[in-house]
Backbone bond lengths (Angstrom), bond angles and torsions (degrees), N, CA, C in turn:
res aa  C-N    CA-C-N  psi(-1)  N-CA   C-N-CA  omega(-1)  CA-C   N-CA-C  phi
1 M - - - 1.449 - - 1.542 110.93 -
2 L 1.341 115.80 -44.52 1.459 119.79 179.75 1.526 110.82 -59.92
3 Q 1.323 117.34 -39.86 1.456 120.77 179.47 1.525 111.03 -61.56
4 I 1.321 117.55 -40.09 1.464 121.24 178.64 1.527 109.90 -62.62
5 V 1.326 116.87 -43.90 1.463 121.23 179.30 1.520 110.23 -62.33
6 I 1.321 116.97 -45.32 1.469 121.27 179.23 1.523 110.49 -62.37
7 E 1.336 117.59 -45.23 1.465 120.97 -179.82 1.523 111.12 -62.74
8 R 1.309 118.22 -42.87 1.468 121.28 179.60 1.522 110.80 -66.20
9 T 1.322 116.66 -40.67 1.464 120.73 178.11 1.525 109.93 -62.33
10 F 1.330 116.89 -45.85 1.464 121.30 179.25 1.526 110.73 -64.15
11 D 1.331 117.70 -44.83 1.468 121.16 178.68 1.524 110.91 -59.14
12 G 1.338 116.42 -41.70 1.459 120.45 178.36 1.511 111.67 -64.03
13 Y 1.319 116.40 -40.25 1.462 121.78 178.92 1.529 110.33 -63.64
14 V 1.331 116.45 -46.56 1.469 121.02 179.82 1.521 110.47 -62.26
15 T 1.324 117.10 -43.25 1.466 121.17 178.45 1.521 110.66 -60.45
16 E 1.322 115.95 -43.99 1.457 119.93 179.80 1.522 110.85 -62.65
17 I 1.303 117.24 -45.68 1.460 121.24 179.80 1.525 110.35 -59.47
18 K 1.337 116.91 -47.57 1.468 120.46 -179.15 1.528 111.09 -62.06
19 T 1.333 115.95 -40.67 1.463 120.27 179.90 1.522 110.35 -62.62
20 I 1.314 116.80 -46.63 1.458 120.71 -177.09 1.521 110.81 -68.14
21 Y 1.331 117.94 -43.73 1.467 116.23 -178.02 1.522 110.96 -72.56
22 G 1.329 117.58 -25.25 1.468 120.99 172.11 1.521 110.73 -64.92
23 Q 1.327 116.47 -41.94 1.463 120.65 177.02 1.525 110.52 -63.34
24 L 1.325 116.10 -41.79 1.461 120.16 179.33 1.526 111.45 -62.93
25 E 1.318 116.24 -44.59 1.474 119.36 178.01 1.528 110.37 -56.70
26 H 1.318 115.58 -43.91 1.464 119.97 -179.38 1.537 110.74 -64.24
27 E 1.326 116.62 -47.68 1.468 121.24 -178.04 1.530 112.28 -64.64
28 L 1.328 116.50 -39.96 1.462 120.94 -176.70 1.523 112.55 -85.28
29 G 1.334 116.32 -22.95 1.467 120.03 -177.22 1.513 112.41 67.56
30 I 1.332 116.26 33.20 1.460 120.95 -176.69 1.524 108.78 -144.82
31 K 1.324 116.66 150.45 1.463 121.64 -177.83 1.527 111.15 -73.44
32 I 1.327 115.11 132.85 1.460 122.27 175.70 1.517 106.99 -114.93
33 K 1.320 116.34 134.29 1.469 120.58 -177.24 1.526 110.64 -120.52
34 P 1.341 116.58 148.72 1.468 119.68 175.27 1.523 110.31 -64.65
35 A 1.312 115.63 138.91 1.464 120.77 179.42 1.519 110.33 -73.34
36 P 1.331 116.63 147.30 1.469 119.08 173.70 1.533 110.10 -61.25
37 D 1.322 116.51 153.31 1.466 120.91 179.25 1.529 111.86 -52.74
38 E 1.318 115.85 -38.67 1.471 120.52 -179.35 1.528 110.96 -59.62
39 W 1.333 116.72 -41.17 1.462 120.34 179.30 1.524 110.73 -66.18
40 D 1.328 116.44 -37.57 1.461 120.33 178.31 1.526 109.65 -61.02
41 R 1.316 116.06 -44.41 1.472 120.68 -178.69 1.527 112.81 -72.66
42 L 1.339 117.40 -44.66 1.465 120.89 -174.69 1.528 114.26 -82.65
43 Y 1.340 116.34 -33.51 1.464 119.73 -171.28 1.536 114.04 -121.92
44 N 1.331 118.02 -3.31 1.470 121.72 -176.86 1.527 111.11 56.25
45 V 1.320 115.66 50.51 1.456 123.17 179.73 1.525 108.35 -119.75
46 D 1.354 116.43 127.84 1.467 121.75 179.69 1.529 112.13 -89.17
47 F 1.338 116.16 -39.01 1.463 122.52 -176.07 1.514 109.07 -140.20
48 F 1.338 115.92 166.30 1.461 118.94 177.88 1.513 110.64 -145.05
49 I 1.319 113.97 159.71 1.462 123.33 173.49 1.523 105.68 -123.08
50 K 1.339 116.30 127.83 1.465 120.09 178.08 1.520 109.08 -95.45
51 I 1.326 115.35 127.89 1.463 122.88 176.15 1.522 106.34 -126.42
52 K 1.331 115.84 110.28 1.463 122.04 -174.31 1.525 108.69 54.05
53 D 1.333 118.17 -119.36 1.468 120.56 179.61 1.531 111.88 -104.62
54 K 1.325 116.25 19.28 1.467 122.10 -178.97 1.534 109.93 -118.07
55 Y 1.327 115.22 165.54 1.461 120.71 -178.54 1.525 110.89 -134.47
56 I 1.320 115.22 142.49 1.461 123.64 171.56 1.522 106.03 -106.88
57 G 1.317 117.04 134.54 1.459 121.19 178.96 1.520 111.48 -99.64
58 L 1.331 115.57 147.16 1.461 121.31 177.77 1.525 109.48 -128.04
59 Q 1.300 116.02 132.49 1.455 123.05 176.40 1.524 106.65 -119.49
60 I 1.334 117.12 115.63 1.460 121.24 -178.15 1.522 108.87 -101.04
61 K 1.337 115.23 127.26 1.461 121.58 -178.55 1.522 109.63 -122.52
62 P 1.327 116.75 114.91 1.468 119.04 173.95 1.530 109.78 -72.26
63 V 1.310 115.45 135.47 1.461 121.31 177.58 1.521 106.75 -119.02
64 N 1.324 116.35 120.89 1.459 120.10 177.07 1.516 109.27 -146.30
65 Q 1.302 115.86 -171.07 1.462 119.75 -176.45 1.528 111.94 -61.10
66 G 1.322 117.86 -28.94 1.460 120.89 -177.75 1.520 114.06 -85.28
67 I 1.323 117.86 -10.61 1.465 121.25 -177.94 1.531 108.43 -119.31
68 Q 1.300 116.51 121.49 1.453 121.41 -178.68 1.523 110.40 -86.97
69 L 1.333 115.92 138.52 1.466 120.30 178.62 1.523 112.11 -59.36
70 S 1.321 117.01 -35.31 1.465 118.92 179.92 1.522 110.91 -60.46
71 Q 1.325 117.38 -37.81 1.463 121.44 177.93 1.529 110.79 -66.16
72 I 1.328 116.41 -40.64 1.465 120.35 179.20 1.529 110.26 -64.31
73 F 1.325 118.31 -42.74 1.462 120.59 179.87 1.524 111.20 -67.52
74 K 1.319 117.31 -34.48 1.466 120.56 175.06 1.532 109.38 -62.80
75 E 1.330 115.67 -45.83 1.466 120.75 178.67 1.520 110.68 -62.36
76 K 1.327 116.50 -41.12 1.463 121.05 179.21 1.526 110.32 -59.04
77 G 1.324 116.88 -42.20 1.461 120.98 177.79 1.517 112.06 -62.71
78 L 1.327 116.33 -40.11 1.462 120.49 178.95 1.529 111.64 -67.70
79 Q 1.325 116.65 -30.31 1.463 120.52 -177.59 1.526 113.06 -87.41
80 Q 1.305 117.30 -5.03 1.462 120.53 -175.90 1.525 112.52 -55.82
81 K 1.323 117.87 -42.94 1.472 120.88 -178.83 1.528 111.31 -63.39
82 T 1.334 117.00 -39.35 1.473 118.81 179.09 1.522 110.39 -68.33
83 H 1.330 117.36 -33.83 1.465 120.61 178.72 1.531 110.70 -71.53
84 E 1.321 117.04 -35.54 1.469 120.44 175.14 1.529 109.94 -64.92
85 K 1.314 116.17 -39.83 1.471 121.18 177.58 1.532 110.13 -63.65
86 F 1.338 117.33 -40.66 1.465 121.92 177.07 1.528 109.48 -59.30
87 E 1.336 116.48 -48.49 1.468 120.05 -178.45 1.529 111.18 -62.16
88 K 1.319 116.68 -40.08 1.470 120.47 178.80 1.528 110.64 -64.29
89 N 1.326 117.36 -41.71 1.463 121.54 -176.68 1.528 113.98 -80.09
90 F 1.347 117.70 -30.40 1.461 120.30 -171.98 1.524 114.42 -121.78
91 G 1.332 117.76 -3.78 1.456 121.06 172.73 1.505 117.47 88.39
92 G 1.334 118.39 -21.66 1.460 121.01 -177.50 1.518 112.50 -112.18
93 K 1.308 114.58 159.38 1.461 120.77 -179.88 1.527 111.16 -78.61
94 V 1.333 115.72 166.56 1.461 123.03 172.97 1.524 107.29 -108.78
95 F 1.321 116.07 133.11 1.456 122.14 -178.35 1.521 110.80 -117.28
96 Y 1.337 115.44 140.96 1.462 122.20 174.69 1.518 109.14 -93.56
97 I 1.312 115.90 129.55 1.458 122.28 174.19 1.519 106.44 -114.86
98 F 1.332 116.67 120.07 1.455 121.63 178.31 1.519 108.66 -97.54
99 S 1.328 116.29 134.18 1.459 120.03 -179.11 1.514 110.75 -126.85
100 S 1.326 114.87 153.13 1.454 120.82 177.77 1.526 107.98 -156.68
101 K 1.301 114.82 172.08 1.456 120.46 179.08 1.525 108.36 -94.35
102 S 1.331 115.69 130.70 1.463 121.80 177.44 1.520 107.70 -137.57
103 N 1.309 116.45 123.49 1.468 121.66 -177.69 1.526 111.87 53.04
104 G 1.320 116.10 40.35 1.466 121.46 176.51 1.517 115.23 78.05
105 K 1.333 117.38 7.09 1.463 121.31 -177.37 1.527 109.75 -128.08
106 K 1.321 117.01 142.68 1.467 121.33 175.93 1.528 108.67 -73.93
107 V 1.328 115.55 130.86 1.462 120.14 -178.52 1.520 110.43 -135.13
108 I 1.323 114.85 157.94 1.461 121.97 175.08 1.533 106.62 -79.85
109 M 1.323 115.73 121.52 1.461 120.55 -175.68 1.522 113.06 -83.73
110 N 1.313 117.36 -18.23 1.464 120.89 177.33 1.534 108.92 -120.79
111 P 1.353 116.72 69.18 1.475 120.18 -174.59 1.525 114.11 -61.22
112 E 1.334 117.67 -19.07 1.464 119.99 177.58 1.526 111.43 -63.21
113 I 1.326 116.43 -18.69 1.465 120.96 179.79 1.535 110.86 -63.85
114 I 1.320 116.58 -26.39 1.471 120.86 -179.88 1.526 110.13 -62.24
115 D 1.334 116.61 -43.47 1.472 120.04 177.25 1.524 110.89 -64.33
116 E 1.328 116.88 -38.79 1.458 120.79 179.01 1.528 111.56 -65.46
117 I 1.325 116.65 -40.60 1.473 120.45 178.03 1.528 109.36 -66.92
118 N 1.331 117.14 -42.08 1.470 120.46 177.27 1.525 111.24 -59.76
119 A 1.326 117.14 -40.26 1.474 120.69 178.24 1.525 110.02 -63.44
120 E 1.336 116.85 -39.26 1.467 120.14 178.94 1.533 110.79 -68.71
121 I 1.321 116.90 -38.65 1.464 120.75 175.81 1.530 109.47 -59.23
122 N 1.327 116.45 -47.82 1.474 121.01 179.07 1.525 111.77 -60.88
123 R 1.324 116.69 -41.13 1.468 120.73 179.02 1.525 110.79 -61.00
124 L 1.332 116.02 -44.00 1.470 119.94 -177.26 1.528 113.04 -74.66
125 E 1.335 116.51 -25.22 1.468 119.80 178.96 1.521 111.76 -76.62
126 N 1.315 117.40 -23.62 1.479 120.94 -175.95 1.490 113.31 -102.01
């Protein structure tokens, strides 16, 4: 029974991630790729965008009734050093995308992040 619960939870998480990064690709008009496992471990990056020879990191965090925002912000603070290391090594910033369910659909809860990512894309292109 526990295995079924774990599998369903993981499947839901994967579906949410794919939905959100699909929305981001559409909004940004640029290809987003899953980060290598090494990047996930070393830099806390789930996905990336390549701009010339530089990379932008994306960290997607589902927010729902079971996950408190205070916990996410605490985690974000702990991951700051790894994100700074990512920027130093790859040239681009790491952005947090918060997602949640609204009207039965997964949505980006901080849509202003799209403008911030676009600004970073423009910075790296020039």
